[in-house]
N, C-alpha and C positions, 0 to 999 in steps of 0.2 A: 794660296795665301802664304806669305813667308811667316815663319814663327817669330813671335814677339817674346823677348825675355824680360818679364817684368821684374822690378826691384822694389824694395821697401816692405814694411810690415804687412800691408794688404796683399802684396805680391807673394810674400812667403806663405800666407794663409791660402792663397789661390793655388800655389805650387803643391801644397799638401793635398789638394783635392784633384790635381790634374789627372793622375792616373785613373782615378775612379770615374771622372767625367769623360775621359777618353774611352773608357770601357763602355759606359752608358751609350755614348754616341755611336761607337762601332757596332754594338748590338742593334741599335736602332737603324743604322744605315748600311751596315755590311761593307763599309769602305773605310780603309785607314785614312786615306787622304781627306775624305769628307769629314771624318771624325775629328781630325786635327783642325780643319777649318772651323768646325763648330766650336771646339774648345777655345780657339783663338778669338772667335767672335764673342764668346762668353766673357773672356778676359777684357775685351774692349768695352763691353757693356758695364762690367764691374768697375772699370777704371773711370767711367763717367758718373758713377754713383757715389753718394755719401756713405762710405762703408760703415760708419758709426751707426747709421740708421738701420742697418741690416742685422737683425737679431740672430738669425740662423743662417750663416753664410753657406754651409753645405746644402741646406734645403733651397736657398735662393738660387745657387748655382745649378742645382739639379733641375729646378723649374726652368731656368733660362735655357739650359742645354736641351731639355725636353721640348721646349717650344720651338727652338731653332731647328732641331732635328725633325719635328713634325712638319715644319714649313718645307724642309728639303724633301721629305717623303711625299707631301702633297704636290710639290712641283714635279717630281718624278712621275707621279700618277697622271698628271696632266700631259706629260711628254713621254709616253710609254716606250718610244723608240729612241730615246736619248742614249748617248754613250756615257758610260761611267769610267772615270779616269783610271782607277787602279784594278779594274777587271774583277774576275771571279776569285774566290778563295783558292788556295793551292789544293790540288786534288791528289788523293792517294790512289794509285793504280796498281792492281795486281791481276795476274792471269785468272780467268774464270774457269778453273779446273774444278774437280770435285772438292766439296767443302772440307777444310782441314782445321783442326783445333787452333792452330796458330793464327788463323785468319781473324779470330776473335780480338786479338791485340790490335790488328790493323783497324778493325771496325771501331774499337773503343777510342783509338787515337783520333778518329775523324768525327766523333760525335759533335764537337763544337762547330765544325764546318757544316755538318748536316743541319744543325739547328739554324744556322744563318740562311740556308736554302729554304727551310720550312718557313722561317719568318717572312720571306719574300712573298708568301702566299697571303699574308694578312694585310688588311687595310691599314692606313696610317694610324688611325685612332686605336684600333685593336692592337697593333704592334706596340705602340707606346704604352698602353695599359698593361699588356703582358710583360714587356721587358722591364718596365719600372717596378711593377709589383712583384712578379714572380722571380725575377733575376736580381733585383736590387732593393727589394723590400721597402719601396716607397709606398706610403699610405694612399688609400683610395681618395681621401680628402684632398691630398696634394695633387694626385693625378687628375681629379675632377677639375681643380683650379687651372691646371695646365690646358686641359681640353675645353674649358668653359662649359662643363657639364656637372651634373649633380654627382654626389658620391655613389648613389645607387647606379647611375648610368655608367660610371667608371667601372664598378664591379661587374656589371653585365658585359661590358666590352672585354674585360679581362677573362671572364668566364667563357665567352664565345671564342676568344682567341685560343684559350687553353684547350677547348674541345677540338679546334682545327689542328692544333699542334699534335695532339694525341692521335687524331685520325690520320695524320700524314707521317707519323713516326715510321722511319724505314725499318723493314724487317732485318733480322740478323743474317739473312742469306737471300739468295736469289732463287726463286722457285721456277718450275717448268713453265707455268703460265706466263710469268714475266718475260722469260726468254722467248716464248712463242709470240708474244705481242711485239717484242722488239724485232724479231725476224720477219713478222708480217709487215711491219712498218718499212723495214729495209727493202723487202721484196717489192712493195707497192711503190716506194720511191724510185727504185730502179726502172720499174715499168712505166712510171708516170701515171699510176692508177689513182686518180684524185678521189674517187668514191671510197676505195679501200683505205686510203689515208684518213679520210674523215671518220671511217668506222673505228680505227684504232686510236684516234686522237680524242682526248677529252675536249668538249666544247670550249672550255676555258683554258686550254693548254697554253703554257708559256714557253717560248723559245728564246734562249739567250745564246748569242754568238760572240765569242771572245775573239776579236779581230785585232790587228796591229793598231787600229785607231780607237780601241776601247770595246766595251760590251754593247751590242745592239740587241734590243729586246723586241720581240713580236708577240702579240697576244691573240688567242682565238684559233680554233681549228681551221677555219677557212684560210686565214692568212698564213698559218704555218704550213698547211698542206700545199698551198699554191707555191711556196718557196722551197718545198722539200725536193732537193735534187741530189742524187747520188750517182756518180759515174760507175759503170760496170767494172772498170779497172780498179777503182778505189775499193769497191765492195769485194772484189776478188782477193785483194791483198789485206782485207780486214781481218781482225782477230778479236774474239770475244774476251772482255776483261771485266773486272769489277772496279768501279770508281767510287771510292768512299762507300763501298758495300752495295752500290747500285749497278745494274747491268749497263755495260758500255761496249763500245767498239773502237778499236784503233785501226787507222788506215795509214799505209806508208806509200811514199813515192817509189818509183822504179829503182832509184839509187839507194833505197833503204832508209831515207830520212823520213821522220813522221809527217804525215799530211794533216791528220785531224784526230781528235778524240771526241766521241759522242757519248753522252751520259743520259740515261733514261730513268725517269721516275714513273712507275706503273702502279696505278691504283684501280682496283675493281675492273681489270681487263682493259684499261685505257691509259694512254700516255698523258700524264698531267704536266710534266716538265721535261724539257729537252735542252740540254746544254751542249754546245758545240765549240770546241777550242780549235781554232785554225791559226792563231797567232804563232808564227815560227819561233819567236823569242820565248814565248811561254812553253811551247812544246819541247824546246831544247833543254829547258830547266827542269822539266818533269822527268821523274825516274821511270821511264817507259821500257817495257820488254822489247827485245829485238824481234824483227819479223820472223814468222815461223819458217 
């Protein structure tokens, strides 16, 4: 959707809210392009309203952005393998050597990106309640109105989302168990060992593949295991890295150009999220180490 440049007093009031609305939509959707579309749609709806009848413009716009974002999230949930236009957040990649104090700065820089990844694990209503209340201080009364639920129900959704976020907060380092799980997955993928793949994958694992055509998502251990293929040559040239503080693997082609970046989230001995970047344009832009 092309950006509309509104003019006039109402437009000036809207422009004063634009950055905040864009931030709300981006936290809700994890996509800059989708967030821009949502904000533009909110302006179109405002332009069709009698602005004089809106007593709290900021609240009205937040409600509209929340409802549009909720519709987008629900549409995504109905099409779990849809491609998303602007791909995954930029990833911070470092070699997975022995932990060093300076690594803490890299981890701190990527907290915002990690939160977006965690938010993907929430249902649409949970995500809206958590984002609006915990990140933007919207009241539960307003959240309940957006969701068509009671204030108490909105509180429960936010509380449940908060527990999930805390449960999946990434550690400040990668432990031996996480590395062992990743190595077991890679070995099983090379062998084509379907049963072993199922053992190390969480039943509700999410696979996100960043391709030149967008991000393709697959859900569930059976589907992810069935599609897990890793060539022996790629694995032989692979190197362990940390990606936003999570265990990862970089593989290179024979000419030294990057082939793929794999990122694993391991919880309680199983892989709950797997991100694969194979888009050459994205790989070129990433600050990746050279082949060993």
